N, CA, C and O atoms as a Maestro MAE file, in Angstrom:
{
 s_m_m2io_version
 :::
 2.0.0
}

f_m_ct {
 s_m_title
 :::
 protein
 m_atom[304] {
  # First column is atom index #
  i_m_mmod_type
  r_m_x_coord
  r_m_y_coord
  r_m_z_coord
  i_m_residue_number
  s_m_chain_name
  s_m_pdb_residue_name
  s_m_pdb_atom_name
  i_m_atomic_number
  :::
  1 25 18.078 -9.275 12.929 1 A "MET " " N  " 7
  2 3 17.374 -9.043 11.442 1 A "MET " " CA " 6
  3 2 16.059 -8.884 11.928 1 A "MET " " C  " 6
  4 15 15.647 -8.999 13.083 1 A "MET " " O  " 8
  5 25 15.288 -8.523 10.595 2 A "LYS " " N  " 7
  6 3 13.956 -8.039 10.561 2 A "LYS " " CA " 6
  7 2 13.493 -9.558 10.327 2 A "LYS " " C  " 6
  8 15 14.123 -10.547 9.952 2 A "LYS " " O  " 8
  9 25 11.991 -9.342 10.734 3 A "LEU " " N  " 7
  10 3 10.863 -10.571 10.722 3 A "LEU " " CA " 6
  11 2 10.871 -10.897 8.791 3 A "LEU " " C  " 6
  12 15 10.720 -12.000 8.266 3 A "LEU " " O  " 8
  13 25 11.047 -9.844 8.224 4 A "SER " " N  " 7
  14 3 10.806 -9.979 7.251 4 A "SER " " CA " 6
  15 2 11.765 -10.769 6.194 4 A "SER " " C  " 6
  16 15 11.470 -11.378 5.166 4 A "SER " " O  " 8
  17 25 12.964 -10.546 6.798 5 A "GLU " " N  " 7
  18 3 13.854 -11.351 6.120 5 A "GLU " " CA " 6
  19 2 14.199 -12.920 6.628 5 A "GLU " " C  " 6
  20 15 15.329 -13.362 6.424 5 A "GLU " " O  " 8
  21 25 13.402 -13.562 7.151 6 A "LEU " " N  " 7
  22 3 13.104 -15.004 7.685 6 A "LEU " " CA " 6
  23 2 12.800 -15.679 6.417 6 A "LEU " " C  " 6
  24 15 12.374 -14.967 5.508 6 A "LEU " " O  " 8
  25 25 12.950 -16.935 6.208 7 A "SER " " N  " 7
  26 3 12.467 -18.198 5.305 7 A "SER " " CA " 6
  27 2 11.100 -18.667 5.929 7 A "SER " " C  " 6
  28 15 10.710 -18.563 7.092 7 A "SER " " O  " 8
  29 25 10.449 -19.243 4.769 8 A "VAL " " N  " 7
  30 3 9.265 -20.200 5.413 8 A "VAL " " CA " 6
  31 2 9.863 -21.303 6.132 8 A "VAL " " C  " 6
  32 15 10.830 -21.919 5.683 8 A "VAL " " O  " 8
  33 25 9.220 -21.609 7.418 9 A "GLY " " N  " 7
  34 3 9.430 -22.770 8.010 9 A "GLY " " CA " 6
  35 2 10.427 -22.277 9.281 9 A "GLY " " C  " 6
  36 15 10.781 -23.156 10.066 9 A "GLY " " O  " 8
  37 25 10.911 -20.819 9.513 10 A "ASP " " N  " 7
  38 3 11.954 -20.307 9.877 10 A "ASP " " CA " 6
  39 2 11.249 -20.009 11.564 10 A "ASP " " C  " 6
  40 15 10.129 -19.508 11.665 10 A "ASP " " O  " 8
  41 25 12.073 -20.391 12.803 11 A "ALA " " N  " 7
  42 3 11.669 -19.974 13.830 11 A "ALA " " CA " 6
  43 2 12.300 -19.005 14.523 11 A "ALA " " C  " 6
  44 15 13.524 -18.896 14.452 11 A "ALA " " O  " 8
  45 25 11.508 -18.142 15.315 12 A "ALA " " N  " 7
  46 3 12.381 -16.846 16.125 12 A "ALA " " CA " 6
  47 2 11.803 -16.480 16.801 12 A "ALA " " C  " 6
  48 15 10.653 -16.883 16.972 12 A "ALA " " O  " 8
  49 25 12.361 -15.537 17.493 13 A "GLU " " N  " 7
  50 3 11.878 -14.929 18.924 13 A "GLU " " CA " 6
  51 2 11.922 -13.153 18.499 13 A "GLU " " C  " 6
  52 15 12.830 -12.592 17.885 13 A "GLU " " O  " 8
  53 25 10.885 -12.637 18.939 14 A "VAL " " N  " 7
  54 3 11.110 -11.189 18.886 14 A "VAL " " CA " 6
  55 2 11.813 -10.883 20.006 14 A "VAL " " C  " 6
  56 15 11.697 -11.302 21.158 14 A "VAL " " O  " 8
  57 25 12.728 -9.920 19.407 15 A "ILE " " N  " 7
  58 3 13.505 -9.239 20.332 15 A "ILE " " CA " 6
  59 2 13.427 -7.792 20.419 15 A "ILE " " C  " 6
  60 15 14.159 -7.301 21.278 15 A "ILE " " O  " 8
  61 25 12.768 -7.049 19.786 16 A "GLY " " N  " 7
  62 3 12.023 -5.785 19.652 16 A "GLY " " CA " 6
  63 2 11.241 -5.079 18.388 16 A "GLY " " C  " 6
  64 15 10.518 -5.745 17.647 16 A "GLY " " O  " 8
  65 25 11.401 -4.001 18.255 17 A "PHE " " N  " 7
  66 3 11.100 -3.140 17.155 17 A "PHE " " CA " 6
  67 2 12.192 -2.029 16.951 17 A "PHE " " C  " 6
  68 15 13.162 -1.760 17.660 17 A "PHE " " O  " 8
  69 25 11.686 -1.367 15.583 18 A "ASP " " N  " 7
  70 3 12.640 -0.738 14.769 18 A "ASP " " CA " 6
  71 2 11.978 0.675 15.474 18 A "ASP " " C  " 6
  72 15 10.794 0.980 15.617 18 A "ASP " " O  " 8
  73 25 13.323 1.473 15.888 19 A "SER " " N  " 7
  74 3 13.091 2.998 16.370 19 A "SER " " CA " 6
  75 2 11.851 3.668 15.340 19 A "SER " " C  " 6
  76 15 11.867 3.245 14.184 19 A "SER " " O  " 8
  77 25 11.194 4.295 15.559 20 A "GLY " " N  " 7
  78 3 10.192 5.065 14.650 20 A "GLY " " CA " 6
  79 2 8.802 4.617 14.028 20 A "GLY " " C  " 6
  80 15 7.990 5.217 13.323 20 A "GLY " " O  " 8
  81 25 8.836 3.364 14.546 21 A "SER " " N  " 7
  82 3 7.701 2.447 14.049 21 A "SER " " CA " 6
  83 2 6.973 2.517 15.346 21 A "SER " " C  " 6
  84 15 6.991 1.461 15.979 21 A "SER " " O  " 8
  85 25 6.412 3.397 15.827 22 A "ASP " " N  " 7
  86 3 5.451 3.653 17.234 22 A "ASP " " CA " 6
  87 2 4.046 3.321 16.889 22 A "ASP " " C  " 6
  88 15 3.153 3.063 17.696 22 A "ASP " " O  " 8
  89 25 3.941 3.364 15.374 23 A "GLY " " N  " 7
  90 3 2.061 3.198 15.182 23 A "GLY " " CA " 6
  91 2 1.866 1.527 15.080 23 A "GLY " " C  " 6
  92 15 0.897 0.900 15.508 23 A "GLY " " O  " 8
  93 25 2.884 1.054 14.493 24 A "TYR " " N  " 7
  94 3 2.632 -0.610 14.083 24 A "TYR " " CA " 6
  95 2 3.505 -1.169 15.690 24 A "TYR " " C  " 6
  96 15 3.428 -2.356 16.006 24 A "TYR " " O  " 8
  97 25 4.076 -0.437 16.335 25 A "ARG " " N  " 7
  98 3 4.527 -1.362 17.781 25 A "ARG " " CA " 6
  99 2 3.396 -1.404 18.468 25 A "ARG " " C  " 6
  100 15 3.173 -2.320 19.259 25 A "ARG " " O  " 8
  101 25 2.629 -0.514 18.269 26 A "ALA " " N  " 7
  102 3 1.264 -0.465 19.284 26 A "ALA " " CA " 6
  103 2 0.326 -1.887 18.765 26 A "ALA " " C  " 6
  104 15 -0.055 -2.780 19.521 26 A "ALA " " O  " 8
  105 25 0.116 -1.822 17.467 27 A "ARG " " N  " 7
  106 3 -0.795 -2.633 16.815 27 A "ARG " " CA " 6
  107 2 -0.345 -4.166 17.026 27 A "ARG " " C  " 6
  108 15 -1.116 -5.110 17.203 27 A "ARG " " O  " 8
  109 25 1.271 -4.227 16.963 28 A "LEU " " N  " 7
  110 3 1.773 -5.615 17.020 28 A "LEU " " CA " 6
  111 2 1.757 -6.173 18.163 28 A "LEU " " C  " 6
  112 15 1.493 -7.352 18.399 28 A "LEU " " O  " 8
  113 25 2.181 -4.921 19.282 29 A "LEU " " N  " 7
  114 3 1.696 -5.539 20.920 29 A "LEU " " CA " 6
  115 2 0.703 -6.254 21.233 29 A "LEU " " C  " 6
  116 15 0.793 -7.275 21.915 29 A "LEU " " O  " 8
  117 25 -0.550 -5.703 20.678 30 A "THR " " N  " 7
  118 3 -1.695 -5.727 20.958 30 A "THR " " CA " 6
  119 2 -2.128 -7.169 20.283 30 A "THR " " C  " 6
  120 15 -2.845 -7.918 20.946 30 A "THR " " O  " 8
  121 25 -1.712 -7.542 19.023 31 A "MET " " N  " 7
  122 3 -1.729 -8.628 18.300 31 A "MET " " CA " 6
  123 2 -0.850 -9.804 19.257 31 A "MET " " C  " 6
  124 15 -1.146 -10.991 19.125 31 A "MET " " O  " 8
  125 25 0.038 -9.465 20.039 32 A "GLY " " N  " 7
  126 3 0.599 -10.578 21.371 32 A "GLY " " CA " 6
  127 2 2.189 -10.943 20.190 32 A "GLY " " C  " 6
  128 15 2.645 -12.068 19.986 32 A "GLY " " O  " 8
  129 25 2.575 -10.008 19.769 33 A "LEU " " N  " 7
  130 3 3.956 -10.143 19.574 33 A "LEU " " CA " 6
  131 2 4.981 -9.251 20.368 33 A "LEU " " C  " 6
  132 15 5.667 -8.419 19.773 33 A "LEU " " O  " 8
  133 25 5.069 -9.449 21.742 34 A "THR " " N  " 7
  134 3 5.655 -9.056 22.694 34 A "THR " " CA " 6
  135 2 7.010 -9.601 22.539 34 A "THR " " C  " 6
  136 15 7.153 -10.696 21.996 34 A "THR " " O  " 8
  137 25 8.133 -8.852 23.020 35 A "PRO " " N  " 7
  138 3 9.632 -8.940 23.138 35 A "PRO " " CA " 6
  139 2 9.694 -10.369 24.182 35 A "PRO " " C  " 6
  140 15 9.190 -10.405 25.305 35 A "PRO " " O  " 8
  141 25 10.408 -11.471 23.541 36 A "GLY " " N  " 7
  142 3 10.499 -12.785 24.507 36 A "GLY " " CA " 6
  143 2 9.168 -13.819 23.667 36 A "GLY " " C  " 6
  144 15 8.970 -14.934 24.149 36 A "GLY " " O  " 8
  145 25 8.699 -13.572 22.983 37 A "THR " " N  " 7
  146 3 7.301 -14.590 21.689 37 A "THR " " CA " 6
  147 2 7.880 -15.092 20.851 37 A "THR " " C  " 6
  148 15 8.319 -14.439 19.905 37 A "THR " " O  " 8
  149 25 8.020 -16.225 20.953 38 A "CYS " " N  " 7
  150 3 8.745 -17.322 20.026 38 A "CYS " " CA " 6
  151 2 7.216 -17.483 18.575 38 A "CYS " " C  " 6
  152 15 6.002 -17.653 18.682 38 A "CYS " " O  " 8
  153 25 7.974 -17.347 17.598 39 A "PHE " " N  " 7
  154 3 6.969 -17.876 16.337 39 A "PHE " " CA " 6
  155 2 7.536 -18.217 15.486 39 A "PHE " " C  " 6
  156 15 8.762 -18.102 15.485 39 A "PHE " " O  " 8
  157 25 6.722 -18.877 14.226 40 A "THR " " N  " 7
  158 3 7.289 -19.628 13.356 40 A "THR " " CA " 6
  159 2 6.468 -19.378 12.052 40 A "THR " " C  " 6
  160 15 5.309 -19.792 12.028 40 A "THR " " O  " 8
  161 25 7.186 -18.473 10.536 41 A "LEU " " N  " 7
  162 3 7.020 -18.194 9.373 41 A "LEU " " CA " 6
  163 2 6.330 -19.294 8.620 41 A "LEU " " C  " 6
  164 15 7.067 -20.129 8.097 41 A "LEU " " O  " 8
  165 25 4.947 -19.436 8.473 42 A "LYS " " N  " 7
  166 3 4.536 -20.043 7.996 42 A "LYS " " CA " 6
  167 2 4.727 -20.271 6.350 42 A "LYS " " C  " 6
  168 15 5.304 -21.125 5.677 42 A "LYS " " O  " 8
  169 25 3.909 -19.010 6.030 43 A "ARG " " N  " 7
  170 3 3.484 -18.579 4.597 43 A "ARG " " CA " 6
  171 2 4.297 -17.295 4.430 43 A "ARG " " C  " 6
  172 15 4.735 -16.527 5.287 43 A "ARG " " O  " 8
  173 25 4.408 -17.260 2.663 44 A "LEU " " N  " 7
  174 3 5.098 -16.052 2.454 44 A "LEU " " CA " 6
  175 2 4.456 -15.787 1.052 44 A "LEU " " C  " 6
  176 15 4.693 -16.571 0.133 44 A "LEU " " O  " 8
  177 25 3.619 -14.661 0.862 45 A "ALA " " N  " 7
  178 3 3.142 -14.502 -0.915 45 A "ALA " " CA " 6
  179 2 4.152 -14.136 -1.555 45 A "ALA " " C  " 6
  180 15 5.153 -13.458 -1.327 45 A "ALA " " O  " 8
  181 25 3.586 -14.881 -2.674 46 A "PRO " " N  " 7
  182 3 4.747 -14.092 -4.021 46 A "PRO " " CA " 6
  183 2 5.407 -13.221 -4.021 46 A "PRO " " C  " 6
  184 15 6.517 -13.383 -4.528 46 A "PRO " " O  " 8
  185 25 5.118 -12.105 -3.553 47 A "LEU " " N  " 7
  186 3 5.484 -11.239 -3.876 47 A "LEU " " CA " 6
  187 2 6.022 -10.380 -2.609 47 A "LEU " " C  " 6
  188 15 6.357 -9.196 -2.562 47 A "LEU " " O  " 8
  189 25 5.986 -11.562 -1.405 48 A "GLY " " N  " 7
  190 3 6.248 -10.898 -0.296 48 A "GLY " " CA " 6
  191 2 5.575 -10.095 0.472 48 A "GLY " " C  " 6
  192 15 6.095 -9.470 1.396 48 A "GLY " " O  " 8
  193 25 4.299 -10.034 0.148 49 A "ASP " " N  " 7
  194 3 3.141 -9.152 1.192 49 A "ASP " " CA " 6
  195 2 1.837 -10.017 0.948 49 A "ASP " " C  " 6
  196 15 1.405 -10.192 -0.191 49 A "ASP " " O  " 8
  197 25 1.275 -10.510 1.994 50 A "PRO " " N  " 7
  198 3 1.719 -10.415 3.258 50 A "PRO " " CA " 6
  199 2 2.584 -11.482 3.397 50 A "PRO " " C  " 6
  200 15 2.994 -12.200 2.485 50 A "PRO " " O  " 8
  201 25 2.890 -11.571 4.768 51 A "VAL " " N  " 7
  202 3 3.424 -12.466 6.005 51 A "VAL " " CA " 6
  203 2 2.621 -13.222 6.496 51 A "VAL " " C  " 6
  204 15 1.501 -12.752 6.699 51 A "VAL " " O  " 8
  205 25 2.880 -14.694 6.880 52 A "GLU " " N  " 7
  206 3 1.792 -15.417 7.458 52 A "GLU " " CA " 6
  207 2 2.829 -16.066 8.811 52 A "GLU " " C  " 6
  208 15 3.779 -16.842 8.711 52 A "GLU " " O  " 8
  209 25 2.250 -15.432 10.048 53 A "ILE " " N  " 7
  210 3 3.043 -16.304 11.190 53 A "ILE " " CA " 6
  211 2 2.289 -17.242 11.795 53 A "ILE " " C  " 6
  212 15 1.071 -17.239 11.617 53 A "ILE " " O  " 8
  213 25 2.967 -18.285 12.688 54 A "GLU " " N  " 7
  214 3 2.080 -18.879 13.808 54 A "GLU " " CA " 6
  215 2 2.539 -18.460 15.239 54 A "GLU " " C  " 6
  216 15 3.566 -18.798 15.829 54 A "GLU " " O  " 8
  217 25 1.717 -17.795 15.578 55 A "VAL " " N  " 7
  218 3 2.155 -17.084 17.177 55 A "VAL " " CA " 6
  219 2 1.274 -17.538 18.286 55 A "VAL " " C  " 6
  220 15 0.078 -17.250 18.341 55 A "VAL " " O  " 8
  221 25 1.936 -18.293 19.214 56 A "ARG " " N  " 7
  222 3 0.682 -18.045 20.455 56 A "ARG " " CA " 6
  223 2 -0.597 -18.876 20.065 56 A "ARG " " C  " 6
  224 15 -1.633 -18.683 20.701 56 A "ARG " " O  " 8
  225 25 -0.560 -19.818 19.014 57 A "GLY " " N  " 7
  226 3 -1.587 -20.747 18.680 57 A "GLY " " CA " 6
  227 2 -2.500 -20.363 17.539 57 A "GLY " " C  " 6
  228 15 -3.397 -21.054 17.056 57 A "GLY " " O  " 8
  229 25 -2.219 -19.459 17.279 58 A "PHE " " N  " 7
  230 3 -3.062 -19.197 15.832 58 A "PHE " " CA " 6
  231 2 -1.960 -18.354 14.634 58 A "PHE " " C  " 6
  232 15 -0.808 -17.951 14.798 58 A "PHE " " O  " 8
  233 25 -2.591 -18.314 13.775 59 A "SER " " N  " 7
  234 3 -2.117 -17.692 12.469 59 A "SER " " CA " 6
  235 2 -2.242 -16.189 12.521 59 A "SER " " C  " 6
  236 15 -3.308 -15.609 12.722 59 A "SER " " O  " 8
  237 25 -1.138 -15.629 12.335 60 A "LEU " " N  " 7
  238 3 -1.179 -13.791 12.067 60 A "LEU " " CA " 6
  239 2 -0.572 -13.587 10.676 60 A "LEU " " C  " 6
  240 15 0.381 -14.212 10.212 60 A "LEU " " O  " 8
  241 25 -1.326 -12.540 10.040 61 A "SER " " N  " 7
  242 3 -0.791 -12.441 8.977 61 A "SER " " CA " 6
  243 2 -0.598 -10.769 8.877 61 A "SER " " C  " 6
  244 15 -1.555 -10.005 9.003 61 A "SER " " O  " 8
  245 25 0.562 -10.386 8.672 62 A "LEU " " N  " 7
  246 3 1.160 -8.986 8.506 62 A "LEU " " CA " 6
  247 2 1.683 -8.447 7.079 62 A "LEU " " C  " 6
  248 15 2.230 -9.087 6.181 62 A "LEU " " O  " 8
  249 25 1.394 -7.262 7.130 63 A "ARG " " N  " 7
  250 3 1.828 -6.682 5.871 63 A "ARG " " CA " 6
  251 2 3.190 -6.670 5.840 63 A "ARG " " C  " 6
  252 15 3.830 -6.896 6.867 63 A "ARG " " O  " 8
  253 25 3.879 -6.365 4.481 64 A "LYS " " N  " 7
  254 3 5.471 -6.189 4.475 64 A "LYS " " CA " 6
  255 2 6.177 -4.990 5.374 64 A "LYS " " C  " 6
  256 15 7.380 -5.042 5.627 64 A "LYS " " O  " 8
  257 25 5.418 -4.009 5.791 65 A "THR " " N  " 7
  258 3 5.909 -2.904 6.239 65 A "THR " " CA " 6
  259 2 5.681 -3.534 7.543 65 A "THR " " C  " 6
  260 15 6.678 -3.890 8.172 65 A "THR " " O  " 8
  261 25 4.611 -3.710 8.002 66 A "GLU " " N  " 7
  262 3 4.871 -4.139 9.916 66 A "GLU " " CA " 6
  263 2 5.839 -5.494 10.005 66 A "GLU " " C  " 6
  264 15 6.530 -5.565 11.021 66 A "GLU " " O  " 8
  265 25 5.916 -6.232 9.342 67 A "ALA " " N  " 7
  266 3 7.089 -7.102 9.546 67 A "ALA " " CA " 6
  267 2 8.117 -6.261 9.125 67 A "ALA " " C  " 6
  268 15 9.004 -6.686 9.866 67 A "ALA " " O  " 8
  269 25 8.539 -5.551 8.601 68 A "ASP " " N  " 7
  270 3 10.329 -4.644 8.586 68 A "ASP " " CA " 6
  271 2 10.241 -4.341 9.749 68 A "ASP " " C  " 6
  272 15 11.290 -4.594 10.342 68 A "ASP " " O  " 8
  273 25 9.147 -3.726 10.641 69 A "ALA " " N  " 7
  274 3 9.398 -3.227 11.772 69 A "ALA " " CA " 6
  275 2 9.710 -4.191 13.447 69 A "ALA " " C  " 6
  276 15 9.800 -3.781 14.604 69 A "ALA " " O  " 8
  277 25 9.793 -5.457 12.898 70 A "VAL " " N  " 7
  278 3 10.058 -6.548 13.915 70 A "VAL " " CA " 6
  279 2 11.242 -7.090 13.846 70 A "VAL " " C  " 6
  280 15 11.740 -7.628 12.857 70 A "VAL " " O  " 8
  281 25 11.789 -6.930 15.081 71 A "ARG " " N  " 7
  282 3 13.330 -7.405 14.826 71 A "ARG " " CA " 6
  283 2 13.010 -8.488 15.641 71 A "ARG " " C  " 6
  284 15 12.115 -8.601 16.480 71 A "ARG " " O  " 8
  285 25 14.087 -9.465 15.182 72 A "VAL " " N  " 7
  286 3 13.863 -10.895 15.697 72 A "VAL " " CA " 6
  287 2 15.367 -11.469 15.916 72 A "VAL " " C  " 6
  288 15 16.414 -10.891 15.628 72 A "VAL " " O  " 8
  289 25 15.212 -12.712 16.480 73 A "ARG " " N  " 7
  290 3 16.162 -13.456 16.540 73 A "ARG " " CA " 6
  291 2 16.011 -14.699 16.225 73 A "ARG " " C  " 6
  292 15 15.207 -15.303 16.935 73 A "ARG " " O  " 8
  293 25 16.654 -15.455 15.163 74 A "ARG " " N  " 7
  294 3 16.451 -16.758 14.339 74 A "ARG " " CA " 6
  295 2 16.840 -17.852 15.535 74 A "ARG " " C  " 6
  296 15 17.945 -17.856 16.077 74 A "ARG " " O  " 8
  297 25 15.820 -18.734 15.848 75 A "ASP " " N  " 7
  298 3 16.304 -19.928 16.905 75 A "ASP " " CA " 6
  299 2 16.785 -20.920 15.475 75 A "ASP " " C  " 6
  300 15 16.436 -20.981 14.296 75 A "ASP " " O  " 8
  301 25 17.829 -21.652 16.404 76 A "GLY " " N  " 7
  302 3 18.506 -22.732 15.531 76 A "GLY " " CA " 6
  303 2 20.005 -22.362 16.243 76 A "GLY " " C  " 6
  304 15 21.018 -22.972 15.900 76 A "GLY " " O  " 8
  :::
 }
 m_bond[303] {
  # First column is bond index #
  i_m_from
  i_m_to
  i_m_order
  :::
  1 1 2 1
  2 2 3 1
  3 3 4 2
  4 3 5 1
  5 5 6 1
  6 6 7 1
  7 7 8 2
  8 7 9 1
  9 9 10 1
  10 10 11 1
  11 11 12 2
  12 11 13 1
  13 13 14 1
  14 14 15 1
  15 15 16 2
  16 15 17 1
  17 17 18 1
  18 18 19 1
  19 19 20 2
  20 19 21 1
  21 21 22 1
  22 22 23 1
  23 23 24 2
  24 23 25 1
  25 25 26 1
  26 26 27 1
  27 27 28 2
  28 27 29 1
  29 29 30 1
  30 30 31 1
  31 31 32 2
  32 31 33 1
  33 33 34 1
  34 34 35 1
  35 35 36 2
  36 35 37 1
  37 37 38 1
  38 38 39 1
  39 39 40 2
  40 39 41 1
  41 41 42 1
  42 42 43 1
  43 43 44 2
  44 43 45 1
  45 45 46 1
  46 46 47 1
  47 47 48 2
  48 47 49 1
  49 49 50 1
  50 50 51 1
  51 51 52 2
  52 51 53 1
  53 53 54 1
  54 54 55 1
  55 55 56 2
  56 55 57 1
  57 57 58 1
  58 58 59 1
  59 59 60 2
  60 59 61 1
  61 61 62 1
  62 62 63 1
  63 63 64 2
  64 63 65 1
  65 65 66 1
  66 66 67 1
  67 67 68 2
  68 67 69 1
  69 69 70 1
  70 70 71 1
  71 71 72 2
  72 71 73 1
  73 73 74 1
  74 74 75 1
  75 75 76 2
  76 75 77 1
  77 77 78 1
  78 78 79 1
  79 79 80 2
  80 79 81 1
  81 81 82 1
  82 82 83 1
  83 83 84 2
  84 83 85 1
  85 85 86 1
  86 86 87 1
  87 87 88 2
  88 87 89 1
  89 89 90 1
  90 90 91 1
  91 91 92 2
  92 91 93 1
  93 93 94 1
  94 94 95 1
  95 95 96 2
  96 95 97 1
  97 97 98 1
  98 98 99 1
  99 99 100 2
  100 99 101 1
  101 101 102 1
  102 102 103 1
  103 103 104 2
  104 103 105 1
  105 105 106 1
  106 106 107 1
  107 107 108 2
  108 107 109 1
  109 109 110 1
  110 110 111 1
  111 111 112 2
  112 111 113 1
  113 113 114 1
  114 114 115 1
  115 115 116 2
  116 115 117 1
  117 117 118 1
  118 118 119 1
  119 119 120 2
  120 119 121 1
  121 121 122 1
  122 122 123 1
  123 123 124 2
  124 123 125 1
  125 125 126 1
  126 126 127 1
  127 127 128 2
  128 127 129 1
  129 129 130 1
  130 130 131 1
  131 131 132 2
  132 131 133 1
  133 133 134 1
  134 134 135 1
  135 135 136 2
  136 135 137 1
  137 137 138 1
  138 138 139 1
  139 139 140 2
  140 139 141 1
  141 141 142 1
  142 142 143 1
  143 143 144 2
  144 143 145 1
  145 145 146 1
  146 146 147 1
  147 147 148 2
  148 147 149 1
  149 149 150 1
  150 150 151 1
  151 151 152 2
  152 151 153 1
  153 153 154 1
  154 154 155 1
  155 155 156 2
  156 155 157 1
  157 157 158 1
  158 158 159 1
  159 159 160 2
  160 159 161 1
  161 161 162 1
  162 162 163 1
  163 163 164 2
  164 163 165 1
  165 165 166 1
  166 166 167 1
  167 167 168 2
  168 167 169 1
  169 169 170 1
  170 170 171 1
  171 171 172 2
  172 171 173 1
  173 173 174 1
  174 174 175 1
  175 175 176 2
  176 175 177 1
  177 177 178 1
  178 178 179 1
  179 179 180 2
  180 179 181 1
  181 181 182 1
  182 182 183 1
  183 183 184 2
  184 183 185 1
  185 185 186 1
  186 186 187 1
  187 187 188 2
  188 187 189 1
  189 189 190 1
  190 190 191 1
  191 191 192 2
  192 191 193 1
  193 193 194 1
  194 194 195 1
  195 195 196 2
  196 195 197 1
  197 197 198 1
  198 198 199 1
  199 199 200 2
  200 199 201 1
  201 201 202 1
  202 202 203 1
  203 203 204 2
  204 203 205 1
  205 205 206 1
  206 206 207 1
  207 207 208 2
  208 207 209 1
  209 209 210 1
  210 210 211 1
  211 211 212 2
  212 211 213 1
  213 213 214 1
  214 214 215 1
  215 215 216 2
  216 215 217 1
  217 217 218 1
  218 218 219 1
  219 219 220 2
  220 219 221 1
  221 221 222 1
  222 222 223 1
  223 223 224 2
  224 223 225 1
  225 225 226 1
  226 226 227 1
  227 227 228 2
  228 227 229 1
  229 229 230 1
  230 230 231 1
  231 231 232 2
  232 231 233 1
  233 233 234 1
  234 234 235 1
  235 235 236 2
  236 235 237 1
  237 237 238 1
  238 238 239 1
  239 239 240 2
  240 239 241 1
  241 241 242 1
  242 242 243 1
  243 243 244 2
  244 243 245 1
  245 245 246 1
  246 246 247 1
  247 247 248 2
  248 247 249 1
  249 249 250 1
  250 250 251 1
  251 251 252 2
  252 251 253 1
  253 253 254 1
  254 254 255 1
  255 255 256 2
  256 255 257 1
  257 257 258 1
  258 258 259 1
  259 259 260 2
  260 259 261 1
  261 261 262 1
  262 262 263 1
  263 263 264 2
  264 263 265 1
  265 265 266 1
  266 266 267 1
  267 267 268 2
  268 267 269 1
  269 269 270 1
  270 270 271 1
  271 271 272 2
  272 271 273 1
  273 273 274 1
  274 274 275 1
  275 275 276 2
  276 275 277 1
  277 277 278 1
  278 278 279 1
  279 279 280 2
  280 279 281 1
  281 281 282 1
  282 282 283 1
  283 283 284 2
  284 283 285 1
  285 285 286 1
  286 286 287 1
  287 287 288 2
  288 287 289 1
  289 289 290 1
  290 290 291 1
  291 291 292 2
  292 291 293 1
  293 293 294 1
  294 294 295 1
  295 295 296 2
  296 295 297 1
  297 297 298 1
  298 298 299 1
  299 299 300 2
  300 299 301 1
  301 301 302 1
  302 302 303 1
  303 303 304 2
  :::
 }
}
């Protein structure tokens, strides 16, 4: 599933990135969203953009297009 499909409070693990998202992929990897990284969805703006996650002890806001590029597995 995509990161953008999670609900507030969901915990998940990054499993990869969509093909064709090379521009976003490099940026997201630099920000710490590497495969195997666990995070929690903290906030979602009313129109779904941006998305705030807590990853590696800090808050990170992503645009919806960036969140759409991240493939995740929901914990639970």
